[in-house]
PDB file of N, CA, C and O in Angstrom, chain B, residues numbered from 101:
ATOM      1  N   UNK B 101     -27.891 -29.031 -20.162  1.00  0.00           N
ATOM      2  CA  UNK B 101     -27.118 -28.521 -21.239  1.00  0.00           C
ATOM      3  C   UNK B 101     -25.763 -28.844 -20.493  1.00  0.00           C
ATOM      4  O   UNK B 101     -25.796 -29.478 -19.439  1.00  0.00           O
ATOM      5  N   UNK B 102     -24.845 -28.508 -20.914  1.00  0.00           N
ATOM      6  CA  UNK B 102     -23.449 -28.176 -20.915  1.00  0.00           C
ATOM      7  C   UNK B 102     -23.335 -26.459 -20.745  1.00  0.00           C
ATOM      8  O   UNK B 102     -23.930 -25.825 -21.617  1.00  0.00           O
ATOM      9  N   UNK B 103     -22.825 -25.899 -19.999  1.00  0.00           N
ATOM     10  CA  UNK B 103     -22.291 -24.932 -19.902  1.00  0.00           C
ATOM     11  C   UNK B 103     -20.962 -24.474 -20.786  1.00  0.00           C
ATOM     12  O   UNK B 103     -19.918 -25.118 -20.891  1.00  0.00           O
ATOM     13  N   UNK B 104     -21.116 -23.838 -21.088  1.00  0.00           N
ATOM     14  CA  UNK B 104     -19.954 -22.845 -22.276  1.00  0.00           C
ATOM     15  C   UNK B 104     -19.018 -21.846 -21.941  1.00  0.00           C
ATOM     16  O   UNK B 104     -19.650 -21.006 -21.300  1.00  0.00           O
ATOM     17  N   UNK B 105     -17.907 -21.519 -22.038  1.00  0.00           N
ATOM     18  CA  UNK B 105     -16.921 -20.579 -21.290  1.00  0.00           C
ATOM     19  C   UNK B 105     -17.355 -19.652 -22.515  1.00  0.00           C
ATOM     20  O   UNK B 105     -16.237 -19.637 -23.031  1.00  0.00           O
ATOM     21  N   UNK B 106     -17.916 -19.081 -23.141  1.00  0.00           N
ATOM     22  CA  UNK B 106     -18.703 -18.168 -23.729  1.00  0.00           C
ATOM     23  C   UNK B 106     -19.491 -17.548 -22.818  1.00  0.00           C
ATOM     24  O   UNK B 106     -19.495 -16.318 -22.784  1.00  0.00           O
ATOM     25  N   UNK B 107     -20.305 -18.322 -21.912  1.00  0.00           N
ATOM     26  CA  UNK B 107     -21.260 -18.364 -20.985  1.00  0.00           C
ATOM     27  C   UNK B 107     -21.043 -17.947 -19.678  1.00  0.00           C
ATOM     28  O   UNK B 107     -21.876 -17.211 -19.150  1.00  0.00           O
ATOM     29  N   UNK B 108     -20.109 -18.282 -19.109  1.00  0.00           N
ATOM     30  CA  UNK B 108     -19.306 -18.924 -17.644  1.00  0.00           C
ATOM     31  C   UNK B 108     -18.765 -17.106 -17.246  1.00  0.00           C
ATOM     32  O   UNK B 108     -19.072 -16.499 -16.221  1.00  0.00           O
ATOM     33  N   UNK B 109     -17.926 -16.580 -18.380  1.00  0.00           N
ATOM     34  CA  UNK B 109     -17.676 -15.387 -17.921  1.00  0.00           C
ATOM     35  C   UNK B 109     -16.073 -15.188 -16.706  1.00  0.00           C
ATOM     36  O   UNK B 109     -15.653 -14.207 -16.093  1.00  0.00           O
ATOM     37  N   UNK B 110     -15.730 -16.167 -16.772  1.00  0.00           N
ATOM     38  CA  UNK B 110     -14.852 -15.998 -15.197  1.00  0.00           C
ATOM     39  C   UNK B 110     -13.730 -16.308 -15.778  1.00  0.00           C
ATOM     40  O   UNK B 110     -13.709 -17.138 -16.687  1.00  0.00           O
ATOM     41  N   UNK B 111     -12.550 -15.642 -15.309  1.00  0.00           N
ATOM     42  CA  UNK B 111     -11.235 -15.460 -15.299  1.00  0.00           C
ATOM     43  C   UNK B 111     -10.549 -17.027 -15.649  1.00  0.00           C
ATOM     44  O   UNK B 111     -11.446 -17.819 -15.364  1.00  0.00           O
ATOM     45  N   UNK B 112      -9.466 -17.724 -16.094  1.00  0.00           N
ATOM     46  CA  UNK B 112      -9.334 -19.413 -15.844  1.00  0.00           C
ATOM     47  C   UNK B 112      -8.452 -19.093 -14.928  1.00  0.00           C
ATOM     48  O   UNK B 112      -8.486 -19.613 -13.813  1.00  0.00           O
ATOM     49  N   UNK B 113      -7.382 -18.034 -15.339  1.00  0.00           N
ATOM     50  CA  UNK B 113      -6.338 -17.456 -14.425  1.00  0.00           C
ATOM     51  C   UNK B 113      -6.592 -16.313 -13.379  1.00  0.00           C
ATOM     52  O   UNK B 113      -7.248 -15.329 -13.718  1.00  0.00           O
ATOM     53  N   UNK B 114      -6.131 -16.421 -12.239  1.00  0.00           N
ATOM     54  CA  UNK B 114      -6.078 -15.116 -11.259  1.00  0.00           C
ATOM     55  C   UNK B 114      -5.291 -14.037 -11.453  1.00  0.00           C
ATOM     56  O   UNK B 114      -4.252 -14.338 -10.865  1.00  0.00           O
ATOM     57  N   UNK B 115      -5.159 -12.989 -11.909  1.00  0.00           N
ATOM     58  CA  UNK B 115      -3.976 -12.560 -11.903  1.00  0.00           C
ATOM     59  C   UNK B 115      -2.941 -12.045 -10.867  1.00  0.00           C
ATOM     60  O   UNK B 115      -3.558 -11.528  -9.935  1.00  0.00           O
ATOM     61  N   UNK B 116      -1.598 -11.993 -10.681  1.00  0.00           N
ATOM     62  CA  UNK B 116      -0.693 -12.197 -10.111  1.00  0.00           C
ATOM     63  C   UNK B 116      -0.222 -10.495  -9.478  1.00  0.00           C
ATOM     64  O   UNK B 116      -0.237  -9.589 -10.311  1.00  0.00           O
ATOM     65  N   UNK B 117       0.084 -10.234  -8.355  1.00  0.00           N
ATOM     66  CA  UNK B 117       0.809  -9.140  -8.000  1.00  0.00           C
ATOM     67  C   UNK B 117       1.907  -8.684  -8.156  1.00  0.00           C
ATOM     68  O   UNK B 117       2.880  -9.351  -7.803  1.00  0.00           O
ATOM     69  N   UNK B 118       2.049  -7.537  -8.674  1.00  0.00           N
ATOM     70  CA  UNK B 118       3.696  -7.373  -9.141  1.00  0.00           C
ATOM     71  C   UNK B 118       4.628  -6.761  -8.129  1.00  0.00           C
ATOM     72  O   UNK B 118       4.343  -6.047  -7.167  1.00  0.00           O
ATOM     73  N   UNK B 119       5.616  -7.123  -8.480  1.00  0.00           N
ATOM     74  CA  UNK B 119       6.386  -6.899  -7.436  1.00  0.00           C
ATOM     75  C   UNK B 119       6.581  -5.079  -7.694  1.00  0.00           C
ATOM     76  O   UNK B 119       6.459  -4.354  -6.707  1.00  0.00           O
ATOM     77  N   UNK B 120       6.785  -4.660  -8.623  1.00  0.00           N
ATOM     78  CA  UNK B 120       6.971  -3.611  -8.965  1.00  0.00           C
ATOM     79  C   UNK B 120       6.049  -2.582  -8.490  1.00  0.00           C
ATOM     80  O   UNK B 120       6.255  -1.596  -7.782  1.00  0.00           O
ATOM     81  N   UNK B 121       5.002  -3.023  -9.030  1.00  0.00           N
ATOM     82  CA  UNK B 121       3.582  -2.221  -7.996  1.00  0.00           C
ATOM     83  C   UNK B 121       3.509  -2.277  -6.733  1.00  0.00           C
ATOM     84  O   UNK B 121       3.101  -1.330  -6.060  1.00  0.00           O
ATOM     85  N   UNK B 122       3.952  -3.557  -6.173  1.00  0.00           N
ATOM     86  CA  UNK B 122       4.307  -3.203  -4.477  1.00  0.00           C
ATOM     87  C   UNK B 122       5.330  -2.735  -3.684  1.00  0.00           C
ATOM     88  O   UNK B 122       5.543  -2.719  -2.472  1.00  0.00           O
ATOM     89  N   UNK B 123       6.086  -2.245  -4.969  1.00  0.00           N
ATOM     90  CA  UNK B 123       7.354  -1.532  -4.585  1.00  0.00           C
ATOM     91  C   UNK B 123       7.158   0.329  -4.660  1.00  0.00           C
ATOM     92  O   UNK B 123       7.736   1.120  -3.914  1.00  0.00           O
ATOM     93  N   UNK B 124       6.402   0.606  -5.526  1.00  0.00           N
ATOM     94  CA  UNK B 124       5.727   1.860  -6.181  1.00  0.00           C
ATOM     95  C   UNK B 124       4.890   2.478  -4.792  1.00  0.00           C
ATOM     96  O   UNK B 124       4.846   3.594  -4.274  1.00  0.00           O
ATOM     97  N   UNK B 125       4.086   0.796  -4.395  1.00  0.00           N
ATOM     98  CA  UNK B 125       2.801   1.592  -2.779  1.00  0.00           C
ATOM     99  C   UNK B 125       3.340   1.875  -2.109  1.00  0.00           C
ATOM    100  O   UNK B 125       2.833   2.815  -1.496  1.00  0.00           O
ATOM    101  N   UNK B 126       4.746   1.434  -1.580  1.00  0.00           N
ATOM    102  CA  UNK B 126       5.610   1.486  -0.217  1.00  0.00           C
ATOM    103  C   UNK B 126       6.413   2.502  -0.201  1.00  0.00           C
ATOM    104  O   UNK B 126       6.437   3.091   0.880  1.00  0.00           O
ATOM    105  N   UNK B 127       7.291   3.048  -1.280  1.00  0.00           N
ATOM    106  CA  UNK B 127       7.337   4.100  -1.989  1.00  0.00           C
ATOM    107  C   UNK B 127       6.510   5.379  -1.461  1.00  0.00           C
ATOM    108  O   UNK B 127       7.054   6.161  -0.681  1.00  0.00           O
ATOM    109  N   UNK B 128       5.248   5.569  -1.879  1.00  0.00           N
ATOM    110  CA  UNK B 128       4.491   6.277  -1.614  1.00  0.00           C
ATOM    111  C   UNK B 128       4.013   6.580  -0.691  1.00  0.00           C
ATOM    112  O   UNK B 128       3.764   7.729  -0.328  1.00  0.00           O
ATOM    113  N   UNK B 129       3.688   5.057   0.144  1.00  0.00           N
ATOM    114  CA  UNK B 129       3.131   5.918   1.530  1.00  0.00           C
ATOM    115  C   UNK B 129       4.300   6.262   2.404  1.00  0.00           C
ATOM    116  O   UNK B 129       3.967   6.920   3.390  1.00  0.00           O
ATOM    117  N   UNK B 130       5.314   6.050   2.328  1.00  0.00           N
ATOM    118  CA  UNK B 130       6.621   6.783   2.926  1.00  0.00           C
ATOM    119  C   UNK B 130       6.920   7.914   2.770  1.00  0.00           C
ATOM    120  O   UNK B 130       7.738   8.494   3.484  1.00  0.00           O
ATOM    121  N   UNK B 131       6.197   8.530   1.626  1.00  0.00           N
ATOM    122  CA  UNK B 131       7.091   9.661   1.062  1.00  0.00           C
ATOM    123  C   UNK B 131       5.292  10.833   1.773  1.00  0.00           C
ATOM    124  O   UNK B 131       5.270  12.032   2.053  1.00  0.00           O
ATOM    125  N   UNK B 132       4.320   9.987   1.820  1.00  0.00           N
ATOM    126  CA  UNK B 132       3.097  10.923   3.056  1.00  0.00           C
ATOM    127  C   UNK B 132       3.990  10.589   3.984  1.00  0.00           C
ATOM    128  O   UNK B 132       4.432  11.624   4.482  1.00  0.00           O
ATOM    129  N   UNK B 133       4.406   9.758   4.395  1.00  0.00           N
ATOM    130  CA  UNK B 133       4.565  10.040   6.071  1.00  0.00           C
ATOM    131  C   UNK B 133       5.884  11.443   5.996  1.00  0.00           C
ATOM    132  O   UNK B 133       5.816  12.393   6.775  1.00  0.00           O
ATOM    133  N   UNK B 134       6.782  11.344   5.145  1.00  0.00           N
ATOM    134  CA  UNK B 134       7.495  12.442   5.219  1.00  0.00           C
ATOM    135  C   UNK B 134       6.850  13.612   5.041  1.00  0.00           C
ATOM    136  O   UNK B 134       7.193  14.666   5.577  1.00  0.00           O
ATOM    137  N   UNK B 135       5.660  13.439   4.097  1.00  0.00           N
ATOM    138  CA  UNK B 135       4.922  15.126   3.712  1.00  0.00           C
ATOM    139  C   UNK B 135       3.940  15.279   5.239  1.00  0.00           C
ATOM    140  O   UNK B 135       3.456  16.396   5.418  1.00  0.00           O
ATOM    141  N   UNK B 136       3.698  14.386   6.128  1.00  0.00           N
ATOM    142  CA  UNK B 136       3.107  15.076   7.360  1.00  0.00           C
ATOM    143  C   UNK B 136       3.644  15.285   8.458  1.00  0.00           C
ATOM    144  O   UNK B 136       3.109  15.432   9.557  1.00  0.00           O
ATOM    145  N   UNK B 137       5.217  15.307   8.043  1.00  0.00           N
ATOM    146  CA  UNK B 137       5.870  16.071   8.697  1.00  0.00           C
ATOM    147  C   UNK B 137       7.199  14.946   9.483  1.00  0.00           C
ATOM    148  O   UNK B 137       8.050  15.441  10.221  1.00  0.00           O
ATOM    149  N   UNK B 138       7.186  14.264   9.343  1.00  0.00           N
ATOM    150  CA  UNK B 138       8.119  12.548  10.119  1.00  0.00           C
ATOM    151  C   UNK B 138       9.251  13.094   9.816  1.00  0.00           C
ATOM    152  O   UNK B 138       9.269  14.132   9.155  1.00  0.00           O
ATOM    153  N   UNK B 139      10.301  12.538  10.212  1.00  0.00           N
ATOM    154  CA  UNK B 139      11.703  12.854   9.749  1.00  0.00           C
ATOM    155  C   UNK B 139      12.176  11.604   8.611  1.00  0.00           C
ATOM    156  O   UNK B 139      11.747  10.491   8.915  1.00  0.00           O
ATOM    157  N   UNK B 140      12.870  11.664   7.554  1.00  0.00           N
ATOM    158  CA  UNK B 140      13.093  10.759   6.792  1.00  0.00           C
ATOM    159  C   UNK B 140      14.037   9.364   7.147  1.00  0.00           C
ATOM    160  O   UNK B 140      13.874   8.247   6.657  1.00  0.00           O
ATOM    161  N   UNK B 141      14.774   9.658   7.859  1.00  0.00           N
ATOM    162  CA  UNK B 141      15.718   8.980   8.735  1.00  0.00           C
ATOM    163  C   UNK B 141      14.482   8.026   9.490  1.00  0.00           C
ATOM    164  O   UNK B 141      14.543   6.822   9.238  1.00  0.00           O
ATOM    165  N   UNK B 142      13.542   8.417  10.256  1.00  0.00           N
ATOM    166  CA  UNK B 142      12.713   7.565  11.081  1.00  0.00           C
ATOM    167  C   UNK B 142      11.695   6.528  10.058  1.00  0.00           C
ATOM    168  O   UNK B 142      11.216   5.438  10.372  1.00  0.00           O
ATOM    169  N   UNK B 143      11.582   7.127   9.004  1.00  0.00           N
ATOM    170  CA  UNK B 143      10.666   6.619   7.808  1.00  0.00           C
ATOM    171  C   UNK B 143      11.428   5.169   7.556  1.00  0.00           C
ATOM    172  O   UNK B 143      11.029   4.011   7.682  1.00  0.00           O
ATOM    173  N   UNK B 144      12.537   5.660   7.197  1.00  0.00           N
ATOM    174  CA  UNK B 144      13.160   4.488   6.719  1.00  0.00           C
ATOM    175  C   UNK B 144      13.276   3.264   7.567  1.00  0.00           C
ATOM    176  O   UNK B 144      13.343   2.178   6.992  1.00  0.00           O
ATOM    177  N   UNK B 145      13.299   3.303   8.514  1.00  0.00           N
ATOM    178  CA  UNK B 145      13.401   2.519   9.546  1.00  0.00           C
ATOM    179  C   UNK B 145      12.472   1.248  10.029  1.00  0.00           C
ATOM    180  O   UNK B 145      12.587   0.074  10.380  1.00  0.00           O
ATOM    181  N   UNK B 146      11.334   2.408   9.783  1.00  0.00           N
ATOM    182  CA  UNK B 146       9.678   1.632   9.675  1.00  0.00           C
ATOM    183  C   UNK B 146       9.544   0.472   8.977  1.00  0.00           C
ATOM    184  O   UNK B 146       9.991   0.575   7.835  1.00  0.00           O
ATOM    185  N   UNK B 147       9.001  -0.810   9.299  1.00  0.00           N
ATOM    186  CA  UNK B 147       8.701  -1.994   8.565  1.00  0.00           C
ATOM    187  C   UNK B 147       7.379  -0.967   7.278  1.00  0.00           C
ATOM    188  O   UNK B 147       7.118   0.229   7.151  1.00  0.00           O
ATOM    189  N   UNK B 148       6.975  -1.990   6.714  1.00  0.00           N
ATOM    190  CA  UNK B 148       5.768  -2.129   5.740  1.00  0.00           C
ATOM    191  C   UNK B 148       4.805  -1.714   6.744  1.00  0.00           C
ATOM    192  O   UNK B 148       4.367  -0.568   6.639  1.00  0.00           O
ATOM    193  N   UNK B 149       4.347  -2.537   7.817  1.00  0.00           N
ATOM    194  CA  UNK B 149       3.302  -2.460   8.564  1.00  0.00           C
ATOM    195  C   UNK B 149       3.207  -1.512   9.507  1.00  0.00           C
ATOM    196  O   UNK B 149       2.189  -0.843   9.685  1.00  0.00           O
ATOM    197  N   UNK B 150       4.342  -1.394  10.212  1.00  0.00           N
ATOM    198  CA  UNK B 150       4.217   0.226  11.055  1.00  0.00           C
ATOM    199  C   UNK B 150       3.765   1.084   9.993  1.00  0.00           C
ATOM    200  O   UNK B 150       2.976   1.948  10.377  1.00  0.00           O
ATOM    201  N   UNK B 151       4.147   1.095   8.289  1.00  0.00           N
ATOM    202  CA  UNK B 151       3.739   2.526   7.677  1.00  0.00           C
ATOM    203  C   UNK B 151       2.354   2.469   7.898  1.00  0.00           C
ATOM    204  O   UNK B 151       1.771   3.272   8.626  1.00  0.00           O
ATOM    205  N   UNK B 152       1.849   1.625   7.348  1.00  0.00           N
ATOM    206  CA  UNK B 152       0.551   1.581   6.919  1.00  0.00           C
ATOM    207  C   UNK B 152      -0.368   1.546   8.186  1.00  0.00           C
ATOM    208  O   UNK B 152      -1.460   2.076   7.980  1.00  0.00           O
ATOM    209  N   UNK B 153      -0.159   0.973   9.638  1.00  0.00           N
ATOM    210  CA  UNK B 153      -0.835   1.787  10.613  1.00  0.00           C
ATOM    211  C   UNK B 153      -0.462   2.879  10.963  1.00  0.00           C
ATOM    212  O   UNK B 153      -1.225   3.291  11.837  1.00  0.00           O
ATOM    213  N   UNK B 154       0.563   3.798  10.672  1.00  0.00           N
ATOM    214  CA  UNK B 154       0.643   5.148  11.038  1.00  0.00           C
ATOM    215  C   UNK B 154       0.080   5.992  10.188  1.00  0.00           C
ATOM    216  O   UNK B 154      -0.501   7.004  10.581  1.00  0.00           O
ATOM    217  N   UNK B 155       0.187   5.680   8.979  1.00  0.00           N
ATOM    218  CA  UNK B 155      -1.048   6.249   7.854  1.00  0.00           C
ATOM    219  C   UNK B 155      -2.552   6.113   8.406  1.00  0.00           C
ATOM    220  O   UNK B 155      -3.411   6.935   8.087  1.00  0.00           O
ATOM    221  N   UNK B 156      -2.783   5.153   9.155  1.00  0.00           N
ATOM    222  CA  UNK B 156      -4.557   4.738   9.605  1.00  0.00           C
ATOM    223  C   UNK B 156      -4.772   6.245   9.938  1.00  0.00           C
ATOM    224  O   UNK B 156      -5.766   6.804   9.475  1.00  0.00           O
ATOM    225  N   UNK B 157      -3.503   7.232  11.059  1.00  0.00           N
ATOM    226  CA  UNK B 157      -4.436   8.131  11.874  1.00  0.00           C
ATOM    227  C   UNK B 157      -3.784   9.413  11.469  1.00  0.00           C
ATOM    228  O   UNK B 157      -3.356   9.950  12.491  1.00  0.00           O
ATOM    229  N   UNK B 158      -3.499  10.213  10.281  1.00  0.00           N
ATOM    230  CA  UNK B 158      -2.687  10.804  10.031  1.00  0.00           C
ATOM    231  C   UNK B 158      -2.053  12.074  10.781  1.00  0.00           C
ATOM    232  O   UNK B 158      -0.916  12.539  10.867  1.00  0.00           O
ATOM    233  N   UNK B 159      -3.641  12.508  11.411  1.00  0.00           N
ATOM    234  CA  UNK B 159      -3.556  13.840  12.152  1.00  0.00           C
ATOM    235  C   UNK B 159      -2.727  13.328  13.659  1.00  0.00           C
ATOM    236  O   UNK B 159      -2.411  14.300  14.345  1.00  0.00           O
ATOM    237  N   UNK B 160      -2.476  12.450  14.046  1.00  0.00           N
ATOM    238  CA  UNK B 160      -1.992  12.032  14.931  1.00  0.00           C
ATOM    239  C   UNK B 160      -0.281  11.731  14.972  1.00  0.00           C
ATOM    240  O   UNK B 160       0.510  11.583  15.904  1.00  0.00           O
ATOM    241  N   UNK B 161      -0.112  11.717  13.222  1.00  0.00           N
ATOM    242  CA  UNK B 161       1.322  11.631  13.347  1.00  0.00           C
ATOM    243  C   UNK B 161       1.486  12.984  12.870  1.00  0.00           C
ATOM    244  O   UNK B 161       2.615  13.288  13.258  1.00  0.00           O
ATOM    245  N   UNK B 162       1.004  13.959  12.255  1.00  0.00           N
ATOM    246  CA  UNK B 162       1.170  15.648  12.264  1.00  0.00           C
ATOM    247  C   UNK B 162       1.597  16.121  13.543  1.00  0.00           C
ATOM    248  O   UNK B 162       2.470  16.945  13.814  1.00  0.00           O
ATOM    249  N   UNK B 163       0.797  15.425  14.322  1.00  0.00           N
ATOM    250  CA  UNK B 163       0.952  16.545  15.788  1.00  0.00           C
ATOM    251  C   UNK B 163       1.814  15.577  16.919  1.00  0.00           C
ATOM    252  O   UNK B 163       1.737  15.820  18.123  1.00  0.00           O
ATOM    253  N   UNK B 164       2.479  14.671  16.482  1.00  0.00           N
ATOM    254  CA  UNK B 164       3.355  14.213  17.135  1.00  0.00           C
ATOM    255  C   UNK B 164       4.606  14.672  16.644  1.00  0.00           C
ATOM    256  O   UNK B 164       5.603  14.802  17.354  1.00  0.00           O
ATOM    257  N   UNK B 165       4.543  14.958  15.229  1.00  0.00           N
ATOM    258  CA  UNK B 165       6.112  15.218  14.053  1.00  0.00           C
ATOM    259  C   UNK B 165       5.557  16.601  13.955  1.00  0.00           C
ATOM    260  O   UNK B 165       5.130  16.804  12.819  1.00  0.00           O
ATOM    261  N   UNK B 166       5.406  17.692  14.812  1.00  0.00           N
ATOM    262  CA  UNK B 166       5.242  19.025  14.256  1.00  0.00           C
ATOM    263  C   UNK B 166       5.631  20.064  15.830  1.00  0.00           C
ATOM    264  O   UNK B 166       5.600  21.294  15.782  1.00  0.00           O
TER     265      UNK B 166
END
């Protein structure tokens, strides 16, 4: 017996990531670093990967920039 679309319930197309959502996340992450005490000039020079690694250990960032 053939399986029909109604019984499979799987999406046909995968949802794509949106550029605006990505930019919003990156901006939010940079704001978190500034809130932890890091100077804004330093944060703007960081790459997105560096921002993520710094946010993994917020206490170390606070201690380094206080």
